N, C-alpha and C positions, 0 to 999 in steps of 0.2 A: 542490406536488403531485408525485406520483411519475409520471415519464415512462416509465421503463424499469426493470425488475428482472430480474436474471439471476444464476444460481448462479455464484459465483466459485470455489468449491470445495464439498466435500460438506457443509460446516457454515456457510457464509457466503454472504450474498446481496449482490451489488453493486447499489446503487440509484442511479439518476440522476434528478434532479428536473427540472422544467420549466425552471428557471433554470440548469441545467448542473452543479449541485453533485453530487458523487459521494461516496457513503459506503458503508461495508461493515458489514452488519448480521448479527450472529450468528443462527443459526436456533434461537432460544430464545424461546418464546412468553411468557416472563416479561419480555422486553425490549419496551419500549413501541414502539420503531421496528419490531420484528418484527410487533407487533400491527397497526400502521398498514399494513404490507405486506399482511397477511391481509385487512384491510378493503378494500384496493385490489383484491385477488384476488376477493373476494366481489362487488365491483362490476363485475367483468369483466376485470380485469387478469390477465396471465399472467406467471409467473416463467419466463423463458427457461431452457432446460436448460443444464447445464454444457457450456460450449464445449470442443471438443477443440482443443487448440492445442499450444503448446510444452510439452515435458515439464518438470516442476518440477526445479529443481536447487538445490544448496547451495554457497556459497563461504565461504571464511574471512573473518571480519570484517576482517582486515588487508589483504585483496586490493585493495579500492578505494584504500587509502592507499598501497600499493606502486605502483599504477598512476598515481597523481597526480603532477603536477610539484610542486616545492616551493611555487611560487606558488599552485597550486590547493589544496594542503594548508593553507596559511596562510588562504586564503579560507574553506575549509570549517571549519577549527578556529574561526575567529572567528565564523562564522555559527552553529556548534553552540552557542556560549556564549549565544546569544540565544534558544535553544529552551527549552521548558518543562523544569523539573527532572525531571518524569516521563519525558519522551522521553529525556533524557540518561541517566537511571538505567537505563531499559530497554536503551538502546544499550550502555551500559557493562557490563551484566550478560550480554549476548549473547556467545556464542562464535563463532557463524556466522550467515550470512544465507541464508535459504531463500525462494525466490520465492513460496511459498504462505503465508508468514508476514506478518502485518500490519506488522511492523517493516520488512521489505523494501520494501513498498509505500510506507510513510511515508518511508523513507530515500531511495528513488528520487525521490519528489516533492521532498524537501528538497534533494538533490543537483542536481536539475533546476533548482530556483530559485536555488541558490547558484552554479552553474556554467552548465549548459545541459541541456536534456532529452537531447540527443544524447550529451553527455559522461557524463551519469548512466548511460545505457545501456552505454556503453563501460566505465565503471568497475565496473559490476555484472554484466558479461557472465560467462557460464559459463567456468570455468577449463579 
């Protein structure tokens, strides 16, 4: 069940379920998850407005690698090999990392699991 829904940008809704799962749903009524959110709204739920917070930024895809130690780079490279081919291909095709992009969010979670959440924040910090 949906516990909380909030706009994460102008076209994406961040959804948190009762069990703590977080997902990002496009604002596309052809998407079944967006339809579920609409049913939740009709039942009295409210999508929280877009929070004002840090300004979005973009960094080069190579920046985290430059900031890593050799040992961290080895850990991340080995962990990357265990990810889905889809994730690897999207990452390989990207030239930059933008905080409003789903790739950034996924990469931040990935780096947090491979190293630590604090280190992920440091690696992906604004240049």
